[in-house]
N, C-alpha and C positions, 0 to 999 in steps of 0.2 A: 416023532412022538417020544423016542427015547430021550432026546435032549430036553424036551419039555418036562418029563418026569424028573430028570436030574435037577433041572432048574427049580421045580417046585420043592423037591426034597431039600435043596440048598436053602431056599427061603424059609422053610419050616425049621431047619436046623439053626439058622441065624436067629429067628424069632424065639425059639426055645432057649437058646443060649442067653439072649438078652433078658428074657423073663426070669431065668434062674439067677442071673447076675443081679437084677433088681431085688428079687426076694432075698438073696444072700446078703445084700447090703442092709436091708431093713430088718433082717431076722435077729431077734433078741437072743436066740439060742441059749448060751450057758448061764444067763442071768435069771432065766425063768425058774420058779420053784421057791422053796422055803429058805429063809435066811435068819440066823440068830443075830440080834442086834449086839453091839459091843457090850460086854459084860454078861450076855446070855439071859437077860431079863425078859426078852420078848422075841417073838418069831413073826416075821412079815412074809407073806406069800406074794411073790411078784408074778404077774401074768399080763396078758394083753388087756388094755382098758376095755370095759364093756361097750363103750360107745365109739371107740377109735382103735381098731385092731392093730394099727401100725404103731401105737404108743403103748408104754408100759405103766401099769398101776400096781399098787401093793396094799394088801389088807392085813391088819393085825389079826393073826389067827391063834396066838398062844401067848399067855403071860405066865411067868414063873410064879407070881403071886396074883391070881386073878380076882381075889376077894379082899376086901378091907377088913379091919379089925372087927367090924360088926357081922362079918360073914357074907355080906352082900357083894355082888360084883362091883369092881371098881368102875366108877363113872367118869365121864369126860367133863369133870367139874371145872376145869380152867378154860373151857371153850368160850370164845368171845360172844357166841350166839347163845343167849340164855335158854332158848328152846332146845338146844342140844346137850346141855349140861347133865341131864338125867340119863342119857344113853350110856350103855355099857361100853367100855373101851374095846372089848373084843368085837371084832367085825368092822371097826371103822377103817376108812381109807387113810392110810398113813402116807403113801407116796402116790403121785398121779402125774400123768401127762408127759412122761419122759419120751423123747424121740432119739433114735439112733444118731450118733454123732461120730461115726468112724468105728473102727474095729475095737470092740470092748468098751465103748464109751457111750453114755447117754446124757443128754442135756435138756434144758428148758423145762425141767420138771418142778414139782412142788413137793415139799415134805412137811408133814404136820407134826408138831411137838406137843403131845398131850399134857406134858408137865407145865408148859407155859401157855398153851392154848394158841400159840402162834404158828403160822404157816410161812415157810421160807422158800425162796428160789433154791433149786437143788440140781445137782449133777451126780452121776455115778460112773465109776470106772471099775472094770473087772481087772484085778491084779494078777500078776504072773503066778502067784501061789494059789489062785482060785478064790481068794477072798474078794469082797466087793467094798470099795471105798465109796462112801456116801457123804456128800458135802451139803450142808445147808448154808446159804449165803444171804448176807445183808449188805447191800451196796457192793463193795469189792472184797469184803472180808468173808471168808468161808471157814466154817468149822466142820471137821469131818469125824466120821466114825468108820471103823472097819467091821463089816458084817461077815460072818462065816456060815458055812453050811452046817446044819445040825448033825 
């Protein structure tokens, strides 16, 4: 009976270690939270995607200048979908569908540029200094920004 208990305890320990390893690999950890875009004009909140907890998404939660000259909230006027052009920029999904791609890297995401109304393939990488390098790509050409913690 004592050997059986030891064997069961061993199986449980192995299963627990495997489970922790899987979660550690997929865990987005230090990238979660608020990030200031390059230049400090906007803040994006990165969290698990609402419909895919293993992926990362980001919402525009703050703008340095949230209102236009008329005092009204800045709208998503460049959006290619005419039905979305009247929506305020605050609260829109800026980044979506990033998957963990190794330690401190995320790939296969999309990033929306409200200035152009275009969505680009994107990747992110956590830098050694704690900043986040975010690249938007067309074909093989990528243009990046460095985001920082507020």
